N, C-alpha and C positions, 0 to 999 in steps of 0.2 A: 502494499499501500505506498502510495508515494504520499509524502508529508509537506503541508504547506506552511509556508513561515507567515506569521503576523507581520504586519507593517509597523515599525520600530516607533512611530508615531501614535499607534493606538494607545492609551492611557491604559496603566496597568495599575491596580490599586495596590498592589504590595511596593510601588515605589512613587505614590501619589498623594500630594498634600492639597488642601484647600486654605487658600489665604483670602481673607474679607478685608479692604482697605477702606477704614474710614467712614464709615456708616455711623455717622454721629449725631445727636440730638438737634445741634444749631445748625446744622446743613443739609442735612437729608433730603427736607421737605424744599429745597430751594431748587434740585436737579430734576431734570424731565423724568417724566414717567414715574416719580419716585414710588407710587404704591405698587406697580409691576415690578419694579425694581427690588423691593423688600419682598414680595411674594416668591420672585425667582430665587434669592440669595437664601431665604427660609428653606426652599426647596432643595438647594446645594447642599445646607446644613444637613438637614433630614436625611438627604441620601449618603454624604460623607460617614454618617452615625451611624446608618443601617450597614454600610459597606466597610466600617472600621477604617475610615481614612482620617489621618491628623488632620486638626483644624487648627490654625494661627489666626489670629486678628488683631488689628492694630487701630490705634485711636492717634490722629493727630492734634497735637497741643489740647489736650482735653480742659485744659484750665478755659481756655477761651471757645471752644467748639464743642464742649460736653462730651460725655461718654458714649459709646455705642448705644444705639437705641435698645429700647427693653424687648422689643420683640424677637430681636435678634439674641441679644446678651442673655435672654432667658433660655436659650436653646445652647448654650456654650458652656463646657464644664472648666475652661481655664479661665484667667485672666487676660485682659488686652495688653499687647505689647505698645507701651507708649513711644512716641518717637515726636522729633521738632523737625527733622529732615522729610521732605517730600518723599523720597525714596524710602521702600522699607529696607534697603542696603544699609540705612542709618538705623533701625529700629534694633537696637541691642545686638544679641548675637542670632537674630533669626535664621540669616542663612547657613551659619555654623549649624543650628540645630538642623535645618534641612538636610545637610549634608551628615549628618550624624544620624538621621533616620533615614539614611539611604534613600532620601528622596530624590529624583531625578524630575518629576514632572509634577507641576505647580499649577492648579487651576485659580486664577485670580479675577475675584470680583470684587466691587466697591464704587467708591467715588473719588474723586472727580476723576474720570476717564483721560483726560487731557494733563492732568497735574500728577498726583501720587500714584494712580494707577499707571501711567504710561511711563513715569521715570523707574517705577519698580520691574515692570515688564521688561524694560530695556536692561537694567542692572540682572536681572534674572537671566536673562539671555546672554548678557555679557560674562555671566558665570556658569555657562553651559547647562542652565535647566532649561527643560522645555517647558515652554508656557503657553496654557490653554487658555483664552480669554471666550467667555460666554458673553458675546455681544447684549444678550437679556438682561444680564446680570451687573453691568458696568452703567452708569451714566455720567452726564454733566449738565450744567445748567444750559447752556446753549449747544444747539445742533451742531453748528459749524466745528465747534471745540471736539465735539463727540466723536464726528465723522473723520475729522483729521487725523485724530488721536487713534483711532481703531485703524485708518488707513496707514498712518505709521508705523503701528506696532506690527500690522501683517507684513508690511515690507520689510521689517527686520525679523522676520522668520516667526512672530508670535502665531499659534494656530488660532485661526478664528473660527468660533464654534457656538453653541447655543446651549441651555442647562440640560434640555432634552437629550442633546446629541451624548454629551458629557455623562449624564446617568447611566444609559443605556452602554454607551462605550466600556463604562466601568464594569457593568453588571455582566455583559459578555453573552449570558446565557438565558432562557427562560424556563418556566417550570420551576421556580424555586422559591422559598419563601423571601429570599430577597427581592426576586422580581415581582412579586404579588405586591409587597411593599413599596417599590419604586414604582411600580405603575399607578398605584393608589395616590403616588405623591403628583403626578402631572396629571391629573384628570381635571 
């Protein structure tokens, strides 16, 4: 029987992490389609928990922007990584933690697409991580900034995708309890 190879960009839950960037009280309502953004990030969080994928989340200058919104924070078991830099490369030892956990693929979501998300994505790529960017789980205040940032990240080899694509790619097979749980998330 001939053996077929999976494409190397296919997400593998054993080497994937979810990174939620700066979905904070004083800014999230200002971004476009913020209700859908939150719904989709919660789907990613729920899916990551079902599939035992590590979740990291950051807060940009929480003294000024507040903490992560309660809808998301209540779903998470860890503490936020606080930062003053736009890129999460400056968020403590986050990149080192990813390496120590043998993470090679990072799903990046959050706000704003053209500032903290974009700078983090570019730095992750520069440090040899594969980045998967679900376009329905990132946002900016203005469409032109969002569109330009997504285009720029794609030009630098970020995998442009969606929440549903990511969840089913990580799942890989049907007829399991995980499949039933993930399917109920996306309905």
